PyMOL Python script that loads the backbone (N, CA, C, O; Angstrom):
from pymol import cmd

cmd.read_pdbstr("""\
ATOM      1  N   UNK A   1     -22.032   5.227   7.765  1.00  0.00           N
ATOM      2  CA  UNK A   1     -21.171   4.938   6.514  1.00  0.00           C
ATOM      3  C   UNK A   1     -19.655   4.505   6.946  1.00  0.00           C
ATOM      4  O   UNK A   1     -18.875   4.967   7.778  1.00  0.00           O
ATOM      5  N   UNK A   2     -19.593   3.651   6.221  1.00  0.00           N
ATOM      6  CA  UNK A   2     -18.537   2.985   6.852  1.00  0.00           C
ATOM      7  C   UNK A   2     -16.905   3.336   6.031  1.00  0.00           C
ATOM      8  O   UNK A   2     -15.817   2.762   5.982  1.00  0.00           O
ATOM      9  N   UNK A   3     -17.292   4.169   5.661  1.00  0.00           N
ATOM     10  CA  UNK A   3     -15.795   4.657   4.914  1.00  0.00           C
ATOM     11  C   UNK A   3     -15.146   4.300   3.737  1.00  0.00           C
ATOM     12  O   UNK A   3     -14.113   4.821   3.315  1.00  0.00           O
ATOM     13  N   UNK A   4     -16.064   2.988   2.979  1.00  0.00           N
ATOM     14  CA  UNK A   4     -15.526   2.685   1.939  1.00  0.00           C
ATOM     15  C   UNK A   4     -15.874   3.648   0.939  1.00  0.00           C
ATOM     16  O   UNK A   4     -16.899   4.306   1.116  1.00  0.00           O
ATOM     17  N   UNK A   5     -15.108   3.850  -0.190  1.00  0.00           N
ATOM     18  CA  UNK A   5     -15.444   4.702  -1.038  1.00  0.00           C
ATOM     19  C   UNK A   5     -16.435   4.164  -1.858  1.00  0.00           C
ATOM     20  O   UNK A   5     -16.398   2.973  -2.163  1.00  0.00           O
ATOM     21  N   UNK A   6     -17.378   4.960  -2.275  1.00  0.00           N
ATOM     22  CA  UNK A   6     -18.533   4.455  -3.366  1.00  0.00           C
ATOM     23  C   UNK A   6     -18.470   4.962  -4.711  1.00  0.00           C
ATOM     24  O   UNK A   6     -17.937   6.030  -5.010  1.00  0.00           O
ATOM     25  N   UNK A   7     -19.026   4.170  -5.514  1.00  0.00           N
ATOM     26  CA  UNK A   7     -18.852   4.720  -7.052  1.00  0.00           C
ATOM     27  C   UNK A   7     -19.769   5.786  -7.333  1.00  0.00           C
ATOM     28  O   UNK A   7     -20.849   5.798  -6.742  1.00  0.00           O
ATOM     29  N   UNK A   8     -19.499   6.615  -8.099  1.00  0.00           N
ATOM     30  CA  UNK A   8     -20.211   7.976  -8.403  1.00  0.00           C
ATOM     31  C   UNK A   8     -20.872   7.594  -9.917  1.00  0.00           C
ATOM     32  O   UNK A   8     -20.218   7.644 -10.959  1.00  0.00           O
ATOM     33  N   UNK A   9     -22.225   7.225  -9.836  1.00  0.00           N
ATOM     34  CA  UNK A   9     -22.910   6.863 -10.964  1.00  0.00           C
ATOM     35  C   UNK A   9     -22.505   7.865 -12.228  1.00  0.00           C
ATOM     36  O   UNK A   9     -22.387   9.090 -12.224  1.00  0.00           O
ATOM     37  N   UNK A  10     -22.340   6.941 -13.276  1.00  0.00           N
ATOM     38  CA  UNK A  10     -21.868   8.077 -14.606  1.00  0.00           C
ATOM     39  C   UNK A  10     -23.215   9.226 -15.155  1.00  0.00           C
ATOM     40  O   UNK A  10     -23.087  10.313 -15.719  1.00  0.00           O
ATOM     41  N   UNK A  11     -24.336   8.586 -14.790  1.00  0.00           N
ATOM     42  CA  UNK A  11     -25.479   9.565 -14.654  1.00  0.00           C
ATOM     43  C   UNK A  11     -25.308  10.747 -13.704  1.00  0.00           C
ATOM     44  O   UNK A  11     -26.051  11.684 -13.998  1.00  0.00           O
ATOM     45  N   UNK A  12     -24.548  10.945 -12.674  1.00  0.00           N
ATOM     46  CA  UNK A  12     -24.537  12.273 -12.005  1.00  0.00           C
ATOM     47  C   UNK A  12     -24.116  13.134 -12.579  1.00  0.00           C
ATOM     48  O   UNK A  12     -23.149  12.922 -13.311  1.00  0.00           O
ATOM     49  N   UNK A  13     -24.651  14.395 -12.477  1.00  0.00           N
ATOM     50  CA  UNK A  13     -24.541  15.374 -13.050  1.00  0.00           C
ATOM     51  C   UNK A  13     -22.826  15.987 -12.820  1.00  0.00           C
ATOM     52  O   UNK A  13     -22.350  15.873 -11.690  1.00  0.00           O
ATOM     53  N   UNK A  14     -22.237  16.424 -13.591  1.00  0.00           N
ATOM     54  CA  UNK A  14     -20.604  16.629 -13.710  1.00  0.00           C
ATOM     55  C   UNK A  14     -20.232  17.531 -12.563  1.00  0.00           C
ATOM     56  O   UNK A  14     -19.278  17.377 -11.801  1.00  0.00           O
ATOM     57  N   UNK A  15     -21.289  18.672 -12.554  1.00  0.00           N
ATOM     58  CA  UNK A  15     -21.145  19.626 -11.330  1.00  0.00           C
ATOM     59  C   UNK A  15     -20.882  19.203 -10.244  1.00  0.00           C
ATOM     60  O   UNK A  15     -19.923  19.482  -9.525  1.00  0.00           O
ATOM     61  N   UNK A  16     -22.141  18.165  -9.991  1.00  0.00           N
ATOM     62  CA  UNK A  16     -22.284  17.352  -8.395  1.00  0.00           C
ATOM     63  C   UNK A  16     -21.078  16.772  -8.323  1.00  0.00           C
ATOM     64  O   UNK A  16     -20.318  17.085  -7.407  1.00  0.00           O
ATOM     65  N   UNK A  17     -20.735  15.890  -9.223  1.00  0.00           N
ATOM     66  CA  UNK A  17     -19.447  14.815  -9.249  1.00  0.00           C
ATOM     67  C   UNK A  17     -18.405  15.825  -8.714  1.00  0.00           C
ATOM     68  O   UNK A  17     -17.800  15.807  -7.642  1.00  0.00           O
ATOM     69  N   UNK A  18     -18.355  16.621  -9.631  1.00  0.00           N
ATOM     70  CA  UNK A  18     -17.237  17.595  -9.263  1.00  0.00           C
ATOM     71  C   UNK A  18     -16.934  17.881  -7.811  1.00  0.00           C
ATOM     72  O   UNK A  18     -15.883  17.679  -7.203  1.00  0.00           O
ATOM     73  N   UNK A  19     -18.127  18.416  -7.360  1.00  0.00           N
ATOM     74  CA  UNK A  19     -18.300  18.773  -5.908  1.00  0.00           C
ATOM     75  C   UNK A  19     -17.951  17.844  -4.983  1.00  0.00           C
ATOM     76  O   UNK A  19     -17.502  18.334  -3.947  1.00  0.00           O
ATOM     77  N   UNK A  20     -18.028  16.393  -5.033  1.00  0.00           N
ATOM     78  CA  UNK A  20     -18.042  15.155  -4.636  1.00  0.00           C
ATOM     79  C   UNK A  20     -16.287  15.167  -4.435  1.00  0.00           C
ATOM     80  O   UNK A  20     -15.575  14.996  -3.446  1.00  0.00           O
ATOM     81  N   UNK A  21     -16.100  15.350  -5.353  1.00  0.00           N
ATOM     82  CA  UNK A  21     -14.472  14.628  -5.864  1.00  0.00           C
ATOM     83  C   UNK A  21     -13.601  16.052  -5.369  1.00  0.00           C
ATOM     84  O   UNK A  21     -12.514  15.842  -4.832  1.00  0.00           O
ATOM     85  N   UNK A  22     -13.977  17.253  -5.509  1.00  0.00           N
ATOM     86  CA  UNK A  22     -13.127  18.150  -4.722  1.00  0.00           C
ATOM     87  C   UNK A  22     -12.257  18.792  -6.306  1.00  0.00           C
ATOM     88  O   UNK A  22     -11.064  19.052  -6.145  1.00  0.00           O
ATOM     89  N   UNK A  23     -12.681  18.960  -7.340  1.00  0.00           N
ATOM     90  CA  UNK A  23     -12.078  19.273  -8.203  1.00  0.00           C
ATOM     91  C   UNK A  23     -12.978  20.131  -9.501  1.00  0.00           C
ATOM     92  O   UNK A  23     -14.142  20.174  -9.102  1.00  0.00           O
ATOM     93  N   UNK A  24     -12.910  20.613 -10.467  1.00  0.00           N
ATOM     94  CA  UNK A  24     -13.522  21.407 -11.285  1.00  0.00           C
ATOM     95  C   UNK A  24     -14.418  20.382 -12.152  1.00  0.00           C
ATOM     96  O   UNK A  24     -14.001  19.224 -12.148  1.00  0.00           O
ATOM     97  N   UNK A  25     -15.505  20.622 -12.844  1.00  0.00           N
ATOM     98  CA  UNK A  25     -16.288  19.844 -13.842  1.00  0.00           C
ATOM     99  C   UNK A  25     -15.723  19.237 -14.994  1.00  0.00           C
ATOM    100  O   UNK A  25     -16.173  18.230 -15.541  1.00  0.00           O
ATOM    101  N   UNK A  26     -14.208  20.212 -15.526  1.00  0.00           N
ATOM    102  CA  UNK A  26     -13.572  20.007 -16.836  1.00  0.00           C
ATOM    103  C   UNK A  26     -12.763  18.689 -16.276  1.00  0.00           C
ATOM    104  O   UNK A  26     -12.377  17.909 -17.147  1.00  0.00           O
ATOM    105  N   UNK A  27     -12.475  18.372 -14.934  1.00  0.00           N
ATOM    106  CA  UNK A  27     -11.582  17.094 -14.678  1.00  0.00           C
ATOM    107  C   UNK A  27     -12.331  15.845 -14.369  1.00  0.00           C
ATOM    108  O   UNK A  27     -11.781  14.854 -13.890  1.00  0.00           O
ATOM    109  N   UNK A  28     -13.627  15.918 -14.659  1.00  0.00           N
ATOM    110  CA  UNK A  28     -14.190  14.486 -14.220  1.00  0.00           C
ATOM    111  C   UNK A  28     -14.377  14.015 -15.659  1.00  0.00           C
ATOM    112  O   UNK A  28     -14.830  14.564 -16.664  1.00  0.00           O
ATOM    113  N   UNK A  29     -13.829  12.705 -15.389  1.00  0.00           N
ATOM    114  CA  UNK A  29     -14.149  11.611 -16.312  1.00  0.00           C
ATOM    115  C   UNK A  29     -14.684  10.378 -16.397  1.00  0.00           C
ATOM    116  O   UNK A  29     -15.686  10.289 -15.687  1.00  0.00           O
ATOM    117  N   UNK A  30     -14.443   9.484 -16.925  1.00  0.00           N
ATOM    118  CA  UNK A  30     -15.108   8.099 -16.500  1.00  0.00           C
ATOM    119  C   UNK A  30     -13.856   7.157 -16.068  1.00  0.00           C
ATOM    120  O   UNK A  30     -12.699   7.223 -16.485  1.00  0.00           O
ATOM    121  N   UNK A  31     -14.405   6.272 -15.125  1.00  0.00           N
ATOM    122  CA  UNK A  31     -13.167   5.156 -14.671  1.00  0.00           C
ATOM    123  C   UNK A  31     -13.177   4.002 -15.435  1.00  0.00           C
ATOM    124  O   UNK A  31     -14.188   3.301 -15.385  1.00  0.00           O
ATOM    125  N   UNK A  32     -12.220   3.660 -16.154  1.00  0.00           N
ATOM    126  CA  UNK A  32     -12.011   2.489 -17.526  1.00  0.00           C
ATOM    127  C   UNK A  32     -12.463   1.182 -17.010  1.00  0.00           C
ATOM    128  O   UNK A  32     -12.407   0.214 -17.769  1.00  0.00           O
ATOM    129  N   UNK A  33     -13.008   1.010 -15.524  1.00  0.00           N
ATOM    130  CA  UNK A  33     -13.211  -0.297 -14.952  1.00  0.00           C
ATOM    131  C   UNK A  33     -15.025  -0.351 -14.805  1.00  0.00           C
ATOM    132  O   UNK A  33     -15.670  -1.280 -15.291  1.00  0.00           O
ATOM    133  N   UNK A  34     -15.679   0.827 -14.041  1.00  0.00           N
ATOM    134  CA  UNK A  34     -16.622   0.714 -13.932  1.00  0.00           C
ATOM    135  C   UNK A  34     -17.532   1.734 -14.366  1.00  0.00           C
ATOM    136  O   UNK A  34     -18.701   1.866 -14.004  1.00  0.00           O
ATOM    137  N   UNK A  35     -16.984   2.339 -15.055  1.00  0.00           N
ATOM    138  CA  UNK A  35     -17.665   3.602 -16.063  1.00  0.00           C
ATOM    139  C   UNK A  35     -18.270   4.880 -14.992  1.00  0.00           C
ATOM    140  O   UNK A  35     -18.961   5.817 -15.392  1.00  0.00           O
ATOM    141  N   UNK A  36     -17.854   4.679 -13.612  1.00  0.00           N
ATOM    142  CA  UNK A  36     -18.612   5.925 -12.894  1.00  0.00           C
ATOM    143  C   UNK A  36     -17.327   6.912 -13.024  1.00  0.00           C
ATOM    144  O   UNK A  36     -16.269   6.691 -13.613  1.00  0.00           O
ATOM    145  N   UNK A  37     -17.738   8.095 -12.282  1.00  0.00           N
ATOM    146  CA  UNK A  37     -17.176   9.187 -12.568  1.00  0.00           C
ATOM    147  C   UNK A  37     -15.981   9.114 -11.448  1.00  0.00           C
ATOM    148  O   UNK A  37     -15.999   8.605 -10.328  1.00  0.00           O
ATOM    149  N   UNK A  38     -15.057   9.724 -12.065  1.00  0.00           N
ATOM    150  CA  UNK A  38     -13.395   9.870 -11.452  1.00  0.00           C
ATOM    151  C   UNK A  38     -13.008  11.292 -11.653  1.00  0.00           C
ATOM    152  O   UNK A  38     -13.739  12.096 -12.231  1.00  0.00           O
ATOM    153  N   UNK A  39     -11.819  11.589 -11.153  1.00  0.00           N
ATOM    154  CA  UNK A  39     -11.035  13.202 -11.087  1.00  0.00           C
ATOM    155  C   UNK A  39     -10.123  12.314 -12.240  1.00  0.00           C
ATOM    156  O   UNK A  39      -9.205  11.615 -11.811  1.00  0.00           O
ATOM    157  N   UNK A  40     -10.367  12.353 -13.538  1.00  0.00           N
ATOM    158  CA  UNK A  40      -9.299  12.001 -14.456  1.00  0.00           C
ATOM    159  C   UNK A  40      -8.559  12.976 -15.002  1.00  0.00           C
ATOM    160  O   UNK A  40      -7.426  12.548 -15.226  1.00  0.00           O
ATOM    161  N   UNK A  41      -8.668  13.876 -15.254  1.00  0.00           N
ATOM    162  CA  UNK A  41      -7.664  14.976 -15.745  1.00  0.00           C
ATOM    163  C   UNK A  41      -7.259  15.816 -14.674  1.00  0.00           C
ATOM    164  O   UNK A  41      -7.820  15.993 -13.593  1.00  0.00           O
ATOM    165  N   UNK A  42      -5.976  16.419 -15.216  1.00  0.00           N
ATOM    166  CA  UNK A  42      -5.326  17.719 -14.219  1.00  0.00           C
ATOM    167  C   UNK A  42      -4.699  17.172 -13.537  1.00  0.00           C
ATOM    168  O   UNK A  42      -4.401  15.999 -13.764  1.00  0.00           O
ATOM    169  N   UNK A  43      -4.188  17.968 -12.231  1.00  0.00           N
ATOM    170  CA  UNK A  43      -3.431  17.758 -11.036  1.00  0.00           C
ATOM    171  C   UNK A  43      -4.104  16.817 -10.365  1.00  0.00           C
ATOM    172  O   UNK A  43      -5.317  16.651 -10.490  1.00  0.00           O
ATOM    173  N   UNK A  44      -3.308  16.090  -9.555  1.00  0.00           N
ATOM    174  CA  UNK A  44      -4.030  14.701  -8.944  1.00  0.00           C
ATOM    175  C   UNK A  44      -4.802  13.728  -9.510  1.00  0.00           C
ATOM    176  O   UNK A  44      -5.521  13.029  -8.796  1.00  0.00           O
ATOM    177  N   UNK A  45      -4.748  13.569 -10.822  1.00  0.00           N
ATOM    178  CA  UNK A  45      -5.821  12.770 -11.374  1.00  0.00           C
ATOM    179  C   UNK A  45      -5.852  11.433 -11.030  1.00  0.00           C
ATOM    180  O   UNK A  45      -4.793  11.005 -10.569  1.00  0.00           O
ATOM    181  N   UNK A  46      -6.747  10.672 -11.124  1.00  0.00           N
ATOM    182  CA  UNK A  46      -6.845   9.503 -10.632  1.00  0.00           C
ATOM    183  C   UNK A  46      -7.465   8.717 -12.103  1.00  0.00           C
ATOM    184  O   UNK A  46      -8.501   9.221 -12.536  1.00  0.00           O
ATOM    185  N   UNK A  47      -7.047   7.843 -12.678  1.00  0.00           N
ATOM    186  CA  UNK A  47      -7.016   7.215 -13.640  1.00  0.00           C
ATOM    187  C   UNK A  47      -8.066   6.306 -13.233  1.00  0.00           C
ATOM    188  O   UNK A  47      -9.028   6.359 -13.999  1.00  0.00           O
ATOM    189  N   UNK A  48      -8.205   5.407 -12.180  1.00  0.00           N
ATOM    190  CA  UNK A  48      -9.037   4.543 -11.644  1.00  0.00           C
ATOM    191  C   UNK A  48     -10.072   4.819 -10.560  1.00  0.00           C
ATOM    192  O   UNK A  48      -9.598   4.620  -9.441  1.00  0.00           O
ATOM    193  N   UNK A  49     -11.284   5.199 -10.555  1.00  0.00           N
ATOM    194  CA  UNK A  49     -11.717   5.598  -9.365  1.00  0.00           C
ATOM    195  C   UNK A  49     -11.752   5.194  -8.109  1.00  0.00           C
ATOM    196  O   UNK A  49     -11.493   3.997  -7.987  1.00  0.00           O
ATOM    197  N   UNK A  50     -11.963   5.721  -7.203  1.00  0.00           N
ATOM    198  CA  UNK A  50     -11.380   5.596  -5.381  1.00  0.00           C
ATOM    199  C   UNK A  50     -12.173   3.993  -5.550  1.00  0.00           C
ATOM    200  O   UNK A  50     -11.583   2.916  -5.463  1.00  0.00           O
ATOM    201  N   UNK A  51     -13.463   4.163  -5.779  1.00  0.00           N
ATOM    202  CA  UNK A  51     -14.434   2.480  -5.283  1.00  0.00           C
ATOM    203  C   UNK A  51     -13.875   1.295  -5.872  1.00  0.00           C
ATOM    204  O   UNK A  51     -14.079   0.175  -5.405  1.00  0.00           O
ATOM    205  N   UNK A  52     -12.973   1.586  -7.178  1.00  0.00           N
ATOM    206  CA  UNK A  52     -12.038   0.588  -7.834  1.00  0.00           C
ATOM    207  C   UNK A  52     -10.801   0.237  -7.215  1.00  0.00           C
ATOM    208  O   UNK A  52     -10.302  -0.888  -7.220  1.00  0.00           O
ATOM    209  N   UNK A  53     -10.387   1.153  -6.741  1.00  0.00           N
ATOM    210  CA  UNK A  53      -8.920   1.156  -6.053  1.00  0.00           C
ATOM    211  C   UNK A  53      -8.995   0.585  -4.541  1.00  0.00           C
ATOM    212  O   UNK A  53      -8.120  -0.114  -4.031  1.00  0.00           O
ATOM    213  N   UNK A  54     -10.155   0.989  -3.931  1.00  0.00           N
ATOM    214  CA  UNK A  54     -10.485   0.347  -2.846  1.00  0.00           C
ATOM    215  C   UNK A  54     -10.603  -1.305  -2.905  1.00  0.00           C
ATOM    216  O   UNK A  54     -10.131  -2.098  -2.090  1.00  0.00           O
ATOM    217  N   UNK A  55     -11.336  -1.587  -4.052  1.00  0.00           N
ATOM    218  CA  UNK A  55     -11.829  -2.924  -4.112  1.00  0.00           C
ATOM    219  C   UNK A  55     -10.709  -3.912  -4.587  1.00  0.00           C
ATOM    220  O   UNK A  55     -10.602  -5.127  -4.423  1.00  0.00           O
ATOM    221  N   UNK A  56      -9.876  -2.965  -5.255  1.00  0.00           N
ATOM    222  CA  UNK A  56      -8.400  -3.834  -5.981  1.00  0.00           C
ATOM    223  C   UNK A  56      -7.688  -3.946  -4.685  1.00  0.00           C
ATOM    224  O   UNK A  56      -7.156  -5.040  -4.492  1.00  0.00           O
ATOM    225  N   UNK A  57      -7.559  -3.030  -3.730  1.00  0.00           N
ATOM    226  CA  UNK A  57      -6.589  -2.960  -2.660  1.00  0.00           C
ATOM    227  C   UNK A  57      -6.992  -4.025  -1.789  1.00  0.00           C
ATOM    228  O   UNK A  57      -6.194  -4.854  -1.351  1.00  0.00           O
ATOM    229  N   UNK A  58      -8.646  -4.011  -1.442  1.00  0.00           N
ATOM    230  CA  UNK A  58      -9.048  -5.494  -0.836  1.00  0.00           C
ATOM    231  C   UNK A  58      -9.036  -6.843  -1.235  1.00  0.00           C
ATOM    232  O   UNK A  58      -9.088  -7.833  -0.506  1.00  0.00           O
ATOM    233  N   UNK A  59      -8.962  -6.787  -2.483  1.00  0.00           N
ATOM    234  CA  UNK A  59      -8.298  -8.087  -3.190  1.00  0.00           C
ATOM    235  C   UNK A  59      -7.112  -8.419  -3.277  1.00  0.00           C
ATOM    236  O   UNK A  59      -6.909  -9.631  -3.218  1.00  0.00           O
ATOM    237  N   UNK A  60      -6.152  -7.691  -3.410  1.00  0.00           N
ATOM    238  CA  UNK A  60      -5.025  -7.748  -3.276  1.00  0.00           C
ATOM    239  C   UNK A  60      -4.411  -8.196  -1.828  1.00  0.00           C
ATOM    240  O   UNK A  60      -3.579  -9.081  -1.631  1.00  0.00           O
ATOM    241  N   UNK A  61      -4.993  -7.415  -0.943  1.00  0.00           N
ATOM    242  CA  UNK A  61      -4.400  -7.645   0.674  1.00  0.00           C
ATOM    243  C   UNK A  61      -5.263  -9.014   1.138  1.00  0.00           C
ATOM    244  O   UNK A  61      -4.787  -9.642   2.085  1.00  0.00           O
ATOM    245  N   UNK A  62      -6.651  -9.572   0.454  1.00  0.00           N
ATOM    246  CA  UNK A  62      -7.250 -10.690   0.572  1.00  0.00           C
ATOM    247  C   UNK A  62      -7.504 -10.583   2.143  1.00  0.00           C
ATOM    248  O   UNK A  62      -7.203  -9.620   2.848  1.00  0.00           O
ATOM    249  N   UNK A  63      -8.143 -11.813   2.564  1.00  0.00           N
ATOM    250  CA  UNK A  63      -8.749 -11.864   4.121  1.00  0.00           C
ATOM    251  C   UNK A  63      -7.936 -11.909   4.652  1.00  0.00           C
ATOM    252  O   UNK A  63      -6.892 -12.417   4.243  1.00  0.00           O
ATOM    253  N   UNK A  64      -8.168 -11.152   6.302  1.00  0.00           N
ATOM    254  CA  UNK A  64      -7.151 -11.580   7.153  1.00  0.00           C
ATOM    255  C   UNK A  64      -7.031 -12.634   8.046  1.00  0.00           C
ATOM    256  O   UNK A  64      -8.054 -12.870   8.688  1.00  0.00           O
ATOM    257  N   UNK A  65      -6.003 -13.377   8.278  1.00  0.00           N
ATOM    258  CA  UNK A  65      -5.914 -14.601   8.740  1.00  0.00           C
ATOM    259  C   UNK A  65      -5.198 -14.950   9.994  1.00  0.00           C
ATOM    260  O   UNK A  65      -5.151 -16.120  10.373  1.00  0.00           O
TER     261      UNK A  65
END
""", "prot")
cmd.dss("prot")
cmd.show_as("cartoon", "prot")
cmd.util.cbc("prot")
cmd.orient("prot")
């Protein structure tokens, strides 16, 4: 695995997604950009999922020159 965050598909069981995200199922919600599952609620909430943030950072940083 290359370390790049992967999108958690919206059809994934919330309990399984919570296990991957390290939170409770009640804290799991949809990423507004990709509709994947993310830790949307509670302490340490992430409005945008890790995969979208990583893609945004790669786009903002641009290719190395």
